[in-house]
matplotlib code that plots the C-alpha trace (Angstrom):
import matplotlib.pyplot as plt

x = [12.3, 9.7, 6.1, 3.4, -0.3, -1.9, 1.3, 2.8, 6.1, 8.6, 11.7, 14.5, 13.0, 9.5, 8.7, 6.3, 2.7, 2.6, -0.5, 0.2, 3.9, 5.5, 8.9, 10.9, 13.2, 15.3, 15.4, 18.7, 17.1, 18.5, 16.3, 16.2, 16.9, 14.1, 14.1, 17.0, 19.4, 19.8, 23.1, 21.9, 23.8, 20.4, 19.1, 19.2, 19.9, 23.3, 24.3, 27.2, 26.3, 27.2, 25.0, 22.1, 22.7, 22.6, 19.4, 17.8, 18.8, 17.4, 14.1, 14.0, 14.8, 12.0, 9.6, 10.4, 10.1, 6.7, 5.3, 6.4, 4.6, 1.4, 1.5, 2.7, -0.7, -1.7, 1.3, 0.9, -2.8, -2.3, 0.0, -2.4, -5.3, -3.3, -2.2, -5.7, -8.9, -12.0, -13.9, -11.0, -11.4, -15.1, -16.7, -13.7, -11.8, -8.2, -9.2, -9.9, -6.2, -5.5, -8.7, -7.8, -4.2, -5.5, -8.2, -5.9, -3.3, -5.9, -6.7, -3.0, -3.0, -6.0, -4.5, -0.8, -1.0, -2.8, -0.8, 2.5, 1.2, 0.4, 3.4, 6.0, 7.2, 10.0, 7.9, 5.3, 7.9, 9.6, 6.3, 5.3, 8.6, 8.3, 4.7, 5.8, 8.6, 6.3, 3.5, 5.8, 7.2, 3.7, 2.6, 5.6, 4.4, 0.7, -1.1, -4.5, -6.0, -7.4, -3.9, -2.5, -5.3, -4.9, -1.1, -1.4, -3.8, -1.3, 1.4, -0.8, -1.8, 1.8, 2.7, 0.0, 1.1, 4.7, 4.3, 1.5, 3.9]
y = [34.7, 36.5, 36.1, 36.4, 36.8, 33.4, 31.5, 30.2, 31.4, 28.6, 28.1, 25.6, 23.4, 23.1, 19.6, 18.5, 18.2, 14.4, 13.2, 10.9, 11.8, 12.6, 14.2, 14.4, 17.3, 19.0, 22.7, 22.7, 21.2, 17.6, 14.5, 12.6, 8.9, 7.4, 5.5, 7.2, 4.6, 4.9, 4.4, 1.1, -2.0, -3.8, -1.6, -3.7, -0.5, -0.4, -4.0, -5.0, -6.6, -10.1, -9.9, -8.6, -11.5, -14.1, -12.6, -12.5, -16.1, -17.3, -15.6, -17.1, -20.5, -20.2, -19.1, -22.0, -24.5, -23.2, -23.0, -26.6, -27.6, -25.9, -27.6, -31.0, -32.6, -32.6, -34.8, -37.3, -38.0, -41.6, -42.3, -40.7, -42.7, -45.9, -44.9, -44.0, -46.0, -44.1, -44.8, -43.2, -40.0, -39.5, -37.0, -35.9, -37.4, -37.1, -34.3, -32.0, -31.8, -29.6, -27.6, -27.0, -25.9, -23.3, -22.1, -21.7, -20.0, -17.4, -17.1, -16.7, -13.7, -12.2, -12.7, -12.1, -8.8, -6.9, -8.7, -7.6, -4.0, -4.3, -6.2, -5.8, -8.0, -9.7, -11.2, -12.4, -14.0, -15.7, -16.9, -18.2, -19.9, -21.6, -22.7, -24.1, -26.1, -27.5, -28.3, -30.0, -32.2, -32.9, -33.9, -36.3, -38.2, -37.8, -41.0, -40.2, -38.4, -35.6, -34.9, -34.7, -32.4, -30.1, -30.0, -29.2, -26.4, -24.9, -25.1, -23.3, -20.6, -19.9, -19.9, -17.4, -15.1, -15.2, -14.8, -12.3, -9.7]
z = [-13.8, -15.5, -14.4, -17.0, -16.1, -15.3, -14.7, -11.5, -10.0, -10.5, -8.3, -8.7, -5.9, -7.5, -8.7, -11.3, -10.0, -10.0, -8.2, -5.3, -5.1, -1.7, -1.5, 1.7, 1.2, 3.9, 4.4, 2.6, -0.5, -0.2, -0.6, 2.7, 2.9, 4.9, 7.2, 9.0, 10.6, 14.4, 16.2, 17.8, 16.8, 16.8, 13.9, 10.7, 8.7, 10.4, 9.9, 7.6, 4.3, 5.4, 8.4, 6.2, 3.8, 6.6, 8.0, 4.5, 3.7, 7.0, 6.4, 2.9, 4.2, 6.8, 4.1, 1.8, 4.6, 5.8, 2.3, 1.7, 4.9, 3.8, 0.4, 1.6, 2.6, -1.0, -1.8, 1.1, 0.7, -0.3, 2.6, 5.1, 3.7, 4.2, 7.8, 9.1, 8.6, 7.3, 10.5, 12.5, 10.5, 10.7, 10.1, 8.0, 5.1, 3.9, 1.6, 4.5, 5.3, 2.3, 2.9, 6.6, 5.6, 3.2, 5.6, 8.5, 6.4, 5.7, 9.4, 10.0, 7.7, 9.5, 12.9, 12.2, 10.5, 13.2, 15.8, 14.2, 14.2, 17.9, 19.2, 16.4, 13.6, 15.5, 18.4, 15.9, 13.7, 16.6, 17.9, 14.5, 14.2, 17.6, 16.8, 13.4, 15.0, 17.7, 15.4, 12.9, 15.7, 16.9, 13.3, 13.2, 16.3, 15.8, 16.8, 15.5, 12.5, 14.7, 16.2, 12.7, 11.6, 14.5, 14.2, 10.5, 11.3, 13.8, 11.2, 8.7, 11.2, 12.0, 8.3, 7.5, 10.4, 9.4, 5.6, 5.9, 7.4]

ax = plt.figure().add_subplot(projection="3d")
ax.plot(x, y, z, "-o")
ax.set_aspect("equal")
plt.show()
């Protein structure tokens, strides 16, 4: 290679100066595949394709169910208003169910993301799943409007924590 004055020496491993690009290249000049799978059978990177598909589908199913639970109070407003008398709901109204769900989903994002960084994604996801299951069962047997409201808030909190990751 000839070098003229004012030019930069080029080698075959030089890349274009793209701002913000990061290249992981080994000393032999090969591009590294990151993350590097471990030898553990628990590492998802070493799972067979069918096991990955089952894990992916179960996470998608959980995501669909929790999103349905968060958006469901808007659809059952009429039934809830027939079930509970206005004096049993004071100082709230039926409309606050949807508001509480959206608000606590946001709180779930705020709580779940740092918690998953501190504890790991798996424990937070399992805790959110258990909380969602318990809160859903509680909402099914709720005897008062306040029990229903609190159980829906727990559902939304767990949904925000799980989906926020």
